[in-house]
N, C-alpha and C positions, 0 to 999 in steps of 0.2 A: 480286620487287617486288609490292607489294600493289596490286591494281587498284582503281579507284574503286568499282566495283561491290562487290568483296569488302570494301572499307573501309566502305562504307555498310551493307552487310549485317552486318558484325561490330559496327559502331557501334550499329546498331539492336538487335541482340541484347543488347549490353551495356546499352543504355538500358532495354530491357525487363526485364533482370535486376535493375537498380537499382530499377525501379518496383515489382517484385514483392517486393523485400526489405522486411523490417519497417521501419517509419518511424523507429525508434530506431537505424538503421544508423549515425548520426553517432557513437554511443557504442560501436558494435560493435568498433571497433579496440581500444578499451580493455577491452571486454567487462565493462562495469560491471554488477555484480549486487549487489543490496541484501539485507539480512537484518533481519527483525523480531526484535529481541533477546528477545522473549517466548519464542521457540523454545528459549532456553537459560536459562529462568527458574529451574531448580533450582540451577545453579551460579553464575550471574552475580552475584547479590547477595552471595555469599560471597567472590568474588575477581574484582572488576570488571576490574582491570588484566590479570590472567592470562587471563581469558576473552576479552577484547577482542583480546589478542595472538593467540589461537587463531583468532578470527573473521577477522582480517586474513590469517593464514597459510592459512586455508581458501579464500581467493580473493575475499572480499567487499571492496567498496570503499565501499559506503554502508550505513548502518544506520538503523533506525527504533527510537526509544526507547519505553519503557513504564514504568509504575510510579512516575511522579513524584508527589510530594505536597509541600504547603507545609511540613510538619513535617520530613520525612526527606529531602526533595529527591530525588536519584537514588541510592537504596540507601546513604544516608549521605554521599554526595558532593555538593558544590555543583555547579551547572552549569559554573562555571569549572574546577573540578577534573576533571570528566568531560571537558570539552573538551580539556584537556591530554592526557589518556590517548588520546582519539580521534585527536588530531593526531599523537601519537607513533607511531600505528599506521597512519597514512594513511587514516583512516576519516572520513567525513562523516555527521553525523546529519541527513539530509535532512528527516526528519519525526519526529514524536513522537506517541504516543497519550497523551492527557491526559484524565483523568477530570474531566468538567465537570458532575457531578451536581448540585451546589448551584446552578449557574446554570440548568440545565434544569428544575429543580423549583421554585425560588423566586426566580430572578433575581439571586441573590447572585453578583457578578462577581469575588470574591476569587480563586477558583481559576482563572478565565479569565485574569485579569491576571497571576497568577503563572506560568501556562503560557506566555503570550506572552513574558514577561520571560525565562523559561528558554530558550525557543526562540530568542530573539534572541541570547543569550549563546552558544548552541551553533552559531549560524549556520545554523539550519534554515530551510527554505522553507515548511514547513507545521506548523500545529497541527491535529491530527486527533482528531475525536470517535470513540472506539472502540466505544461501547456505549450503549444506552438501557435504563434500568431499566424493568421491566414496568409500573410504575404510571403512567408518562408516555406510554404508547403503547397505550392500550386501545381507541381508536376513531379514525375518520378525522379527527374534530375535534381529537383530541390531536395527530395528525401535522401538521395545519395550524398549530396553535399552536407546535409544535416548529420548523416551517419558518420562522416569523416570528422565533423566538428565535435560530435558527441564522444567519439573515440579519444580525441585530444583532451576533452574535459575529463573523461574517465581516467586518463593517464595522470592528469593533475591531481585528481582525487586519490588515486592509488599512491602517488608519491607522498601524499599527506596522511596515508594510513586509513583512508575510508573508501567507500564504494560510490559510484555514480549509478543512478537508476532512472528509468524513463517511465512516466505514468501516462496512460492512454485515455482518450475519450472515444468517440465513435468515428470521427472524421478520418482517422488513420486507416480504417478498413474500407474506405471508398476506393474504387478501382483506379489504378494508374496504369493504363494500358493493360497488359496481361498480368499485372501484379497489384499489390496494394502498398500504401505507404508503410504500413506496419510490417509487412514482409520484408520490405527494403531495409527498414531499421533493424529487424531481427538478423537478417543476413549480413548487413553491412557493418554491424558493430561487433567488437571483439568481446567474446565471452569472458575473457580475463579482465576486462576493463568495465563492462557495462552490464548491469542487471536490468530486469523489467519489473515494474510494479503493475500488476494486471488489475485494472478496474473491472470487476466481474459484471457489474451492472451495464457498463458501456459496451462490453463485449457482447452480452446477450442482446442488448438493444440494437446493436448493429447487425444482428442476425447470425452471429458466430457462436460456436460452442467452445467454452473455455477448456473443457477436457480434451477436445481435439487439438487445441493449441498446445496443451501440455504434451500430447503424443508427438506432435510435429517438432516441438522445441523443448525437449525434456531438460529440466533444471534451470531454465532461463528466468523463471518467474519467482523470484525469491520473496516478493511481497505481494499482497493483495489488498484491494479495497473491497470491502464487503458491504454492499447496500442493496436492498431489495427493490423490486419493481412493482408498483401498484398494479393490482389485478385489472383495474378498469382504465386507468390513465398511465400508460407506460412512461410518460415524461415525468411522472411523480415517483419519488422514493417513498418507501414505507418501512416500518420496522422489520428487521430481518426475521424471517419466518412467517410474516404476514402477507407476503406478496407472491409473485408467480415464479421466482427463480428457485430451482432445485439445488439448494446449497449442500444437501447431504451427499449427492453424487460428486459435487465439486470438491468438497472437503475430503472425500474418500480418495481422491487422486492427488492429495497434497504432496506426497513423496515424488510423484512423477513431475509435478510442477517445480519442485525445488523450494517450495514455500518455507520461509523461516519466520516471518512476521506477517500479521494481517491487521488491518485497521477498519473498524466500523466507520462508515461515513454516510451522513445524510446530506446530500448535496442540494436537494430541493425539500425544504421543510414545510409541510402543510400542518404539522402538529404545533399547536400554540405553545407547547412546553418542550423545547428541544432537549433539555437534559433528561427529562423523563423518557423521551422518545429513544434516545441512544441507550439509556439504561435498560429499556425493554429489549433492545437488540442484544446487548451484552448478556443479559440473563438467558435469553433463548440460545445464544451460541454456547454458553457454558453448559446448559442443560441438554441440548440436542445435538450439537455438532462436535464438541470436544470432550 
């Protein structure tokens, strides 16, 4: 028979264990891992159906799209056609990277409206800004103007029932006077309108600590890009768990981050078999991180 003392002790240990688990433990039973499809950019446009079948077989449940354009849509497929393929493979496009260059440079909303429409068809939660061209980010004032534009785009997304997110590289962490472009964007955007997709690799490569960013801006980073840094060449990615980034400490701070979804991404592929490479990352994450 279990004594009351032992019961309380065991219950306390169990409660402590739950407290220490990553905050996305609600999904741990399903071990939901996402993939940024840019990782498979060489093969995907040639055979979308076949590649997405391999993505599902590799163990991924969620994906993040890239490459949408008003003219060619998704590699020649309409959002409706792409959604059918995703559904057939049990995949959900939670987010998409949409080039909004014309909006950020001259306030033309055509690309933004098309991105929102495509995201709605796919059933996505986010439209994500993937990149800023150099000409719009030369100074602190530029970043302040961008923050205002991003807020307006965030309102348009909110009105459509989705969220806007911003994905970083390393240039945002360069000094702009006594601050950085990233700090300006964090402070200048409305939490109710704009989320951030933190690319962990680029944060580390810039010399910053992701967990420190979580502490300074709790709840802002609802999505992550998870890619590891090669131990000898930091400009290379490697399979998650094979490089130099301490993902266990980062995943342990998921609640502080506000993370709801994360995506494996191999931005620089030295592996001749990209699908096997991302599969290794997926397997490691399921076994060691969630």
